[in-house]
Each structure stands twice: as structure tokens, then as C-alpha cells.
N, C-alpha and C positions, 0 to 999 in steps of 0.2 A: 504494500500500500504506500503510495507516494505521499510526500509531505509538502505543503505549500510554504515557501520561504518568503521573507519580507524584503521590500525595497524601500528606499527613502523617498520622501515627498519632493516634488519639484514645484516651486511656486509658480502661480499663473495669475494673470490679471483678468478681472471681470467686473462689470458694472454691478453695483449692489442694487438688487430689486427690492421694491417695497414688499412688506411681509406677505400680503395675500397673493402675490404673484410669483413667489419663489418656493422652492422645495423646503418644506418645514417638517421637523420631526413630529410625527403624529402618534407614535407608539414606541415604547422603550421597555423591553422585557429582559430581565435577568433570569436565566435558567441554569440548570446544573451544567457547568462547563463553559458557559458563554453568555452572550448578550445579543439580542436582535434589536437593531435601531431601524425603525420604519420611517421613510421620508415620503411625504405626500405633496403632489403638485395638483392643487385643487382645480386650476383652470383646465387641466387635461384629465382629471380623475385618475391619475396614475400613482403607483407606489413603487419605490425602489428601496433597497436595504443595504445596510452594513451588518454582516455577521462577524462578531468579534469574539476572540478567545486568546488569553495570554498576550495581550498587546499586539495581536495580529488580527487582520480583518480581510474579508472577501466582500467586494462590492457586487451587488446583484441587480441586474436590469436598470442600470443608471440612466438618468435623464441627460440631455445634452449639456446642461450647465452643471459641471461637477464641483462648483465652488462650495456648496453646502457640505458635501462629503469631506472636502479638504479641511474645512473649518472644524468639523467634528473630530477628525483624525488628529489634527494638530492640537486642539484643546485637550484631548484625552490621551495624548502621547501614544497613539496607536499607529502602526505602520500597515500599509496596504500590501497584500500579497498577490492579489489577482482580481480580475473582473469576470463575472459569470453572466452569460445571457441565457435565459430559459428558452428563448426562441428569437427569430428575426421579427422585430416589432413592425406593425403596420399602423400604429396610432401616434407615433412620435419618432423623431430622430434620436436614437440612443446615444449615450455618451461613452460607449465602449472604447472608441478610438481616442477620444479626448482624454479619458481617464487612463487608458493604457499608456499613452504618450506622456502625460503629465507626471504620473507616478512611476513610470518605467516598470510596469508589471505585465504579465501575460494575460491574454483573453481566452476564456474557456467557453465553448459552446459545442453543440452536437456535431458529430462527424458528418451527418446528413444535411447540414445547412448549406453546403456549397458556398461558403463564405469566400469573399475575394480579398481578405486581409490576413495577415499573419495571426495564427491562433493555435491553441492546443485543442485538438478534437477530442470530444467525449463520446464514449460508447455506452450503451445500456449496461448497467451493473458495474460501473466504474466507481472506485473509492479513492478519497484523499483524506489526509488529516490536516486540521487547522488548529494549532494549539492543543487543547484538551478535547477537541471535537473530531468525530468521524463524519465525513461528508460522503454521502452515497447518491449516485445519479441513476435516474430511471427514465426510460423513454416514455413520454406522455404525448402522443401525436394528435390528440383530439382537436385542438385549436389550430396547430400548425404541424406539418409533417415532421419538422425537425424539433418539435417540442421536447424538452427534457427537463424534468423536475429534480429537486434535490432534498434529501432528508439530512438533518443534523442532530447529533446526539453525542453523549459521552463515549469515549473509546470502549468502556466496559458495559454500558447500558443500552437501552432502547432509544430510538429516535425520539426527539422532543419537538422538532420543528419540521415542517414541510414547506419548501418554497415551490409553489405550483405554477408560477407564471400565469399564462392564460388558459391552463388546462382545465380550469373550472368553468370556462365559458361553454355552455351547451348543456346536454343532458347527462346526468350522473348515472352510470349503469354498471352492472356487475362485470361487464367485459371491458370496461374502460381502463386506460393506463393509470388514471388517478385512483381508481378503486384498488388496483394492485398495489399502488404505492401506500395507500391507507392501510391495507392489510398487513404490510410489513411493519407497521407501527402500532398494530392493534393492542399490543401489550403495554403501550405507554399510556399512563393514566391522564396526562395533561397535554396530549398532542395538539398543536395548533397549525393550521394551514394558512399560509400567507399568499395572497394573489398579487398580480402585477397591476390590476385595475380595481377600482372600487367595486364592491359587490352590491347587488340590489338587496334591499331589506335593511333592518335596523343595524346589523353588524356589517359595516362596510369594509373594515380593514383586516379582518381575519375570521376564520370559521373553524369547525371541527369535523372529523369524519361522521360523528353522530348526526350533526345538523345536515350533512350532505345526503344522507340516505334517503332514497326515493324523492329527491328534490331536484328541480331544475335551477341551476345557478348560472347567472350571466353577469357580464361586466356592467358597470354603472352607466350613467347617461353619457351620450355623445361619444361613442367609440368611433374613431376616424376610419380605420381599416382602408388605408390608401395603399395600393400596390406600389406606387412610386416611392412611398416612404420605406416600404419593405426593400425595394431595390437599392435605395440609398444606404440603408443599414447593411444589406448584404455585401455591397461593394466596400463599405467602410466610409463613413462621412469624412469630409475634409476637416482638417483642424481649423477652428475658427480664429480669426484675428480679433480677439476681444478688444484690442486697443483701438481698432478702427471699425467698430461694429456697425456704424451708420454713415456710409459715405454721402457727402453732400452732392446734390446735383442742381443745376440751374432749372427753374421752371420754364417750360416751353409749351407753346400752343399745341404741339403734336400730342401732348399728354391728354388733351381734352377730346379723346376719340375712343370709340368702343373697343379698339384693338389694344389699348393700354390698360394696365391694372393699377389704378390709383385708389388707395385706401386712406380715408380721412378719419383720424382717430379722435376728433373732437366730440363733445357731447352733441346730442341730436338737435338741441335748440340752436347752437351755433351753426351747425351744418345746414339747418333749414334756412337760416338768414342768408347764407351764400356759400356755394361750394363749386368745385370743379365739375363741369359736365362729365357725365358717365362715371364719376367716382362713387365708391361705396363707403357708407358711413359705418365703420366697425369700431365702436368705442373701445378705448384701451381698458376701461373698467368693466370687463366681462370676459367671456370665453372667446376672446378675439383670436387666439391661436387656432382654435378649432374651426371657427367660421372663415378665417382667412384661407386656411389650407383647404377647406371643403369647397369654397367658391373659386379659389385661384390655386389649383393644385400645384404644388412644388414640382420641379425647381423653377417655375416661372418667376420672372422678376416683378417685384412689388414696389411701387412708388408710394411712400408714406408722406402724408402731410398733416400738420396740426398746428397748434398755437404755442407749443412749449418744447424747447430743444431737449430737455431731460426726458420728457414723456416719449418723444420720438426715439431717442437712444434706447430707452428701456423697452419700447415696443419692438425695435429691431432685434434686441437681444432675445426677447421672448419668442419671436418668430423663428429664431434659429432652431427651437425645439421641434418645429414641424417642417424644417427644410426650406423655408422661404428665403430668397435672396432679396435684400432691400437696399434702397437708397431713397433720397427725398429732400424735402425743403419745408420751410415754414409757410403756412397758408398766406400770411401777410405779404410774403414775397411774390406770390402769385397775383395778389391784388395790386401791389405796387407797380407791377408791369402791365396793368390794365388788361389782363387776360380775361377771357369770358367766364362769367359766373352765373350759375343757376340758383334759384331759391325754391323752397318747398314750404308746405304748410303743416303745422302741428295742430291737431284738434284736441280740445280738452273734453273731459267726460260730459259736462253739461251740454256743450255744443253737440256732441254726438247723440246724446239722449234726445235732444230736440229734433235733430235731423232725422232720426229713425222714425219719428212719428209724422214727418212732413210728407207732402204729396209726392215730391221727387226725392225719396229717400236714397241715400248712397248705398252702394254695394259694400258690405263689410267683408274684408278678406282677412282671414285668420291664418297666420303663417307658422303657428305652432305645429307640433307633431299631430298626427291623426288621433293618437291616444289621448293627448292633452285636450284636443278639441271635443272628442267624444265625452270626456269627463265633465267639462264645463265650457260654455260658449255663449256668445251674444246671440240673441234671437235672430234667426235668418242668415247668420254668417255662413260663408262658404270657407272651406279649408283647402289650402294648398301649402304643404310644408315648405319652409324656406329653402331647404336643399333641393327641392323639386321645382321651385318657382320659375327659374330661367327657362326650363324646358316646357313649361305649361302656360306661358303667357298668352298663347292663342285661345285659352279658355276664358279670358277676361275681355270685357267690352271696352272699347276706346271712347264710346259715347256716353259714359256714365261716370259720375263721381265715385271714387273708390276710397274708403277709409281702411287703412291697414292696422291690424291689431296683433298683439302677442301677449305674453305674460307680463312683461315689465316695460316694453318699449324698445328693448335692445334689438331683437330680431326684426321688428317691424321697421326700425330705422334703416337697417340693411336693405330691407325689401323696397324701400323708397328708391334707392339707387338702381336696383334691378328693374323696377318698372319704368324709371326714367330712361334706362338703356333701351327698353322696348317701346319708346316713344309715347308712353302714357304721361299725361300732363295733369289731369284732374284727380290728383291723388293727395292724401294726407295721412299723417301718422298719429295714432292715438297716444297722447302724452301719458307716460306712466303705465300704459297697457291695462290689462284687465285687473291688475292689482289696484290701480287708481279707481277703476270702475267699482270694485267691491268696497274700497275704502270710502267711497262716496255713498255707500248704503244701497247700491243698486244690485239687482239680482242677475244671475246667469242661468241659462238653461243647462240641463245635464241629462245623461242617460240616453235612452232610445229617443228617436225623433221621427215625425211623420214626413213623408215625401213632400218637399216644398212645391208650391204652385209656381209655374213659370211667370216671370215678369215680362214686360213689353220687349225687353232686349234679349229674352231667352235665358236670363240668369235667374238665380233664386231670389224670391221676394224677401226683403229684409225682415219681415215679421211673419213669415210662413212657418217658422219653427215653433213648436209648441212645448211649453215647459212640462216636465214630468215630475 
């Protein structure tokens, strides 16, 4: 059985992100022989780990920004011995190359991964030691063909920990690799299973074999699953130049065209007052990594604009986690050059409530998921999820006012730009979304609904939906 040996840290520069946008320690468990430190990146719903024993550590499924791991290792006088990938990720750009280079340590992953970078291949039923721990690797191909999970326990005893990656995604069955892995640990009284993504349900960051029995377990909200991210990870992501994370570029009229990808990170009120034609309003205070990558699949170039240099730099760093290449400028520079600007409308709750009862009621377009819309919705609203909107614009009328809604106003603000790209002009965004609607004491429909009657333009009538 091989033993992992330690290497020294190599310092690296990186912009310090605000707390809610960086990887934060969400769980810290001391167990016999070692410690599990779980890091959570809330904007992508991902988990990564440091498994520590005897001042040595293994980094598991790292995010692109490895600064948080470096800080923990330095503060606790722990040396990194290696990086382990449970699979080739499709939800974010992994930090395996970044960490392997910065800490000068080997990268471990399944032999079947067909990886294009230097690594140590792992086979099913392989073992290593880390300090006082025995690490054992098992093939778990449920989520990805190269999926491989790892148990950790004392050299003399039974496994205490399972790092399952995304093997929990899908149906748990007696024939699954994860079931085989659980059965190897069935004599351990306090076994815990740690995933690479948030789990659905009240326990998001870990589970047990008992809870998994006869249960369907899946990743949390908004998994990206982009094959181009998988290919970036398989080849090995380029090392990021953190010292020049956001190259400046001059604003040019050519950017005001549908062939360019301009993302405005300001709040929706400022965007509505004036913005670059064909730009998308993806605010920095939200799941902007997810929606930018979903709507502008990497590695396409993204031009960022906003009203704050620090916010632009922070956004550029965050977008590295989903493989986006960025450059940009301040919006005021666009205005100073007298380049074209569009404005849009934000509608408040009372205005929309009045409009819905008028003779020429607007079409209410809900861009949340179908599940969210089915659960609760405005009367007569139609549903086209945001990630489907660009491909379904032909379902919307150009001769009718459209009010776009979502849960908070974040997704509907993005939808404004998508509709503008489709030459829709009589559009507005519900400020504060359905949260503001409920806060104003107004009701939503829910559950099953009757088939709406057609309106003059062939779309659904705004008040056809009946409350249940």
C-alpha cells in the first residue's frame, strides 16, 4: 500500500472575494485518525474538501480558486500531499491544475478518465495511506463513466468517511457502485457520505447509507452539466493570471450587436435607465456564474460592464470558475463616447395588479422553472424557463405588452435583454419579483390549473387561470 508524501506550499496571488461569493468552510468534522474540512461555494452549490491527518492533507474536487484551501493549510500548519478528482466535472472548472501547480503535488483520478494532463491513474480497489488514515478507491460510474469514490478510515479500523463525488446523483439501487461502497463500510457505526454538490432535502452537505436506502438522491439547484466544461477539465484548465484577471478594453460600437456577448453586472434599476443594446443584465449579487455560463457557454469571450472597477474585477475572477474569458470597461465610458443606449421599464407590484384587471391586460411571462411555476404563479401567467427562452421567442407576441416575472427579479432582469435581442420592445420587469408581490399581501395561484381560454392574439388570457 502506497503512502502519500507532502510538498511545500507555493504562494499565489488572488483577489479577495466578498464572503458570500467565495468558498467558505461549511463543515469541520474531527474523527478517529483525521479531520474533514468541507468548503462550500454557494453560488454554484458545490462542495470541495480537505482530508487531513498528521499535518498532511489531500484536496478533493477543488474549485478553480484555490486560495481558501491555501489559507486553511497555512493557518493550521498542514502540508498538501495531493489532489483527488472523483470525476471530470461538468458544473464548474476544477482547480486541479491550479492546485497541483501551486502546491507542487500530484493529481489523482480514475484511469478511465482519458485525462490530457499529467496525473496518477487510479484503478478500482486501489489503496493509499495518508497519515493515520487508509484511503480506498472504488469505481462508482453512475454519474460519470470515470467516477471513482473514496473511503477513509483508520489503518486498523473500518471506514468512517465516504467521498462520493456525484455518484449520489440519480437512483440508489442494490446494483449501484455507491451501494457496494456503502456495504464495505456497513460495520462502521458513524459513517458519513460527502457529495460534490448540495443534496436536495434538509441535509444538504452530507448523508448516511441508512438515509440513502430506497431513496432517490440528486444534486441541488442549478447543476450546469456543460460538456464544454467537462472538456476543459479533461484537457486541464490553463493556469490563471490572477494579477491581470480583468483586462481593460476600449468601448466600441461593434459591441452593440447580437453577435457580441456583453454582460452588464449593475442592478436592474440602473440597467433599465440605460444600457448597451443587446447586453444582458446579470447582476453580480446572485448566481451570475451559473447564468453567464448557461447563456454564453464557455470559452466564448464575455465583455463585462458596470459602474465599479472592484465589482468588475471580482466578477471576472468568479467567472473563471465556469471557464469564461472576460474583458471590459466601465459603463460611464460607454456613455462618455456617446455610444447608443437603450432603456427599459421596471413595473412595481401595484402597477401590475392594476394592469391585470385592465381591458388591455399585459401578457405575464414567468421565467422560473416549470416546477416553480406549477407550485405558485400569477393568475394567467405563461411559463417559459429562462434557459429555454432564447429558443422559444417565437411563442411570444410582438403586438402585446409583456411583463416578465420571476422569484426575486434577478432572472426576469436577464430575460429583458433576451427579449430585446428578439426585437421585443413593449416589455417590462416586475421589480422584486413574486417575493414583492407576496410581501404586498397579494395572492398567487398554485397546484393544478384549468386550460386557459385563448386571447385575441392567441396567447393565454391573463386571468384565465383559476386558483385552487
